[in-house]
C-alpha positions in Angstrom: -27.9 -0.8 2.1 -25.3 2.6 0.6 -22.3 1.7 -1.1 -19.1 2.5 0.1 -16.7 5.0 -1.8 -14.3 2.9 -3.9 -10.4 3.9 -2.6 -7.0 3.2 -3.7 -5.3 1.0 -1.8 -2.0 2.0 -3.1 -2.4 5.5 -2.2 -3.7 4.5 1.7 -0.8 2.6 2.5 1.5 4.9 0.9 -0.4 8.0 2.6 -0.4 5.9 5.4 3.5 4.9 5.8 4.3 8.6 4.4 2.3 9.8 7.7 3.8 7.4 9.6 7.7 8.3 8.7 6.8 12.0 9.0 5.6 11.2 12.7 8.7 9.6 13.6 10.7 12.1 11.6 8.7 14.8 13.4 9.3 13.3 17.0 13.1 12.8 16.6 13.3 16.7 15.7 13.4 17.6 19.5 16.5 15.4 20.0 18.7 16.7 17.4 18.0 20.5 18.6 18.5 18.9 22.4 21.6 17.1 21.3 22.6 20.4 19.6 21.4 22.8 22.3 24.2 20.4 25.0 26.8 20.8 22.6 27.1 24.5 22.4 26.3 25.0 25.7 24.0 27.9 25.2 22.8 29.7 27.9 19.3 30.6 28.2 20.2 34.2 29.9 22.1 35.4 26.2 19.2 36.5 25.0 16.3 35.2 22.8 17.6 36.4 20.0 20.8 34.7 20.6 18.2 31.3 21.3 16.6 31.8 17.8 19.9 32.3 15.9 20.7 28.9 17.4 17.7 27.5 16.3 17.6 28.6 13.3 21.4 27.0 12.8 20.6 23.3 14.1 17.5 23.6 12.1 19.2 23.9 9.2 22.7 22.6 9.5 21.6 19.2 11.7 17.5 18.6 11.2 17.1 19.5 7.2 20.5 17.6 6.1 19.5 14.5 8.1 15.4 14.6 7.5 14.8 15.3 4.3 17.5 12.5 2.1 15.8 10.1 4.9 12.1 11.3 3.8 13.3 10.7 0.3 14.6 7.4 0.9 11.4 6.3 2.7 9.1 8.0 0.4 11.2 6.1 -2.8 11.2 3.0 -0.5 7.7 2.7 0.2 6.4 3.2 -3.2 8.6 0.2 -4.4 7.4 -1.8 -1.2 4.0 -0.7 -2.2 3.6 -0.9 -5.9 5.5 -4.6 -5.6 3.2 -5.9 -3.0 0.0 -4.8 -5.0 1.7 -6.5 -8.3 0.2 -10.3 -7.8 -3.4 -8.3 -7.2 -2.9 -6.6 -10.6 -1.9 -9.9 -12.5 -4.9 -11.5 -10.6 -7.2 -8.8 -12.5 -5.7 -9.1 -15.6 -5.9 -13.0 -15.6 -10.2 -12.3 -14.4 -9.8 -9.8 -17.4 -10.0 -12.8 -19.7 -12.6 -14.9 -18.6 -15.1 -15.3 -20.8 -17.8 -18.9 -21.9 -15.1 -20.4 -24.2 -12.8 -20.8 -21.4 -14.8 -21.8 -18.3 -12.0 -24.1 -17.4 -9.8 -21.7 -16.1 -9.5 -20.5 -12.5 -7.6 -17.9 -10.7 -4.4 -19.2 -9.4 -3.4 -19.1 -5.4 0.3 -19.0 -6.7 2.2 -15.9 -5.3 -0.5 -14.2 -3.6 -0.8 -13.1 -0.2 -2.2 -14.6 2.5 -5.0 -12.0 3.0 -6.4 -12.5 -0.3 -6.3 -16.2 -1.4 -10.1 -16.5 0.2 -11.4 -14.1 -2.0 -9.6 -16.0 -4.5 -11.3 -19.4 -3.4 -14.5 -18.0 -3.3 -14.2 -16.6 -6.9 -12.6 -19.8 -8.1 -15.8 -21.5 -6.4 -17.9 -19.5 -7.8 -17.0 -19.8 -11.2 -17.5 -23.6 -10.9 -21.0 -23.0 -10.4 -21.4 -21.5 -13.1 -19.3 -24.0 -15.0 -21.5 -26.7 -13.9 -24.5 -24.6 -14.3 -23.5 -23.8 -18.1 -22.9 -27.9 -18.6 -25.8 -29.1 -17.2 -27.9 -25.9 -19.8 -25.9 -27.9 -23.0 -26.7 -31.3 -21.9 -30.1 -30.1 -21.3 -30.3 -28.5 -24.7 -28.2 -31.6 -26.4 -30.9 -34.3 -24.8 -34.1 -31.7 -26.0 -32.5 -31.5 -29.1 -31.8 -35.1 -29.7 -35.7 -36.1 -28.7 
């Protein structure tokens, strides 16, 4: 079985949400153009050059000033949301990095962790319990063997 390529959840979330926002903004752009078209009462018969000038004017004066600040605000908000959402996982990672044989009784905390991650934490804690039991059993066996 081949091993899956590692990926950054943060980058995937930010990228996916950003693309979704761009799609929404892109879908709404024709509405702004249509609204501007109705406001200007532009006749198609007035010529292609007049239409092109109007279209450029609408994009520069209506579409870009509205969508660009929204896009920037969305990107800032998205990055903040993703970072704050992944903060508990980073804390768990730091906590797990501190495990060693001298602290076999420590376990990962499920407090403040997303619901989707709790089964993984419970499985890791159960594995740590089994390792601790095996370690204690080995200590007892060694102590008994040394005593006899």
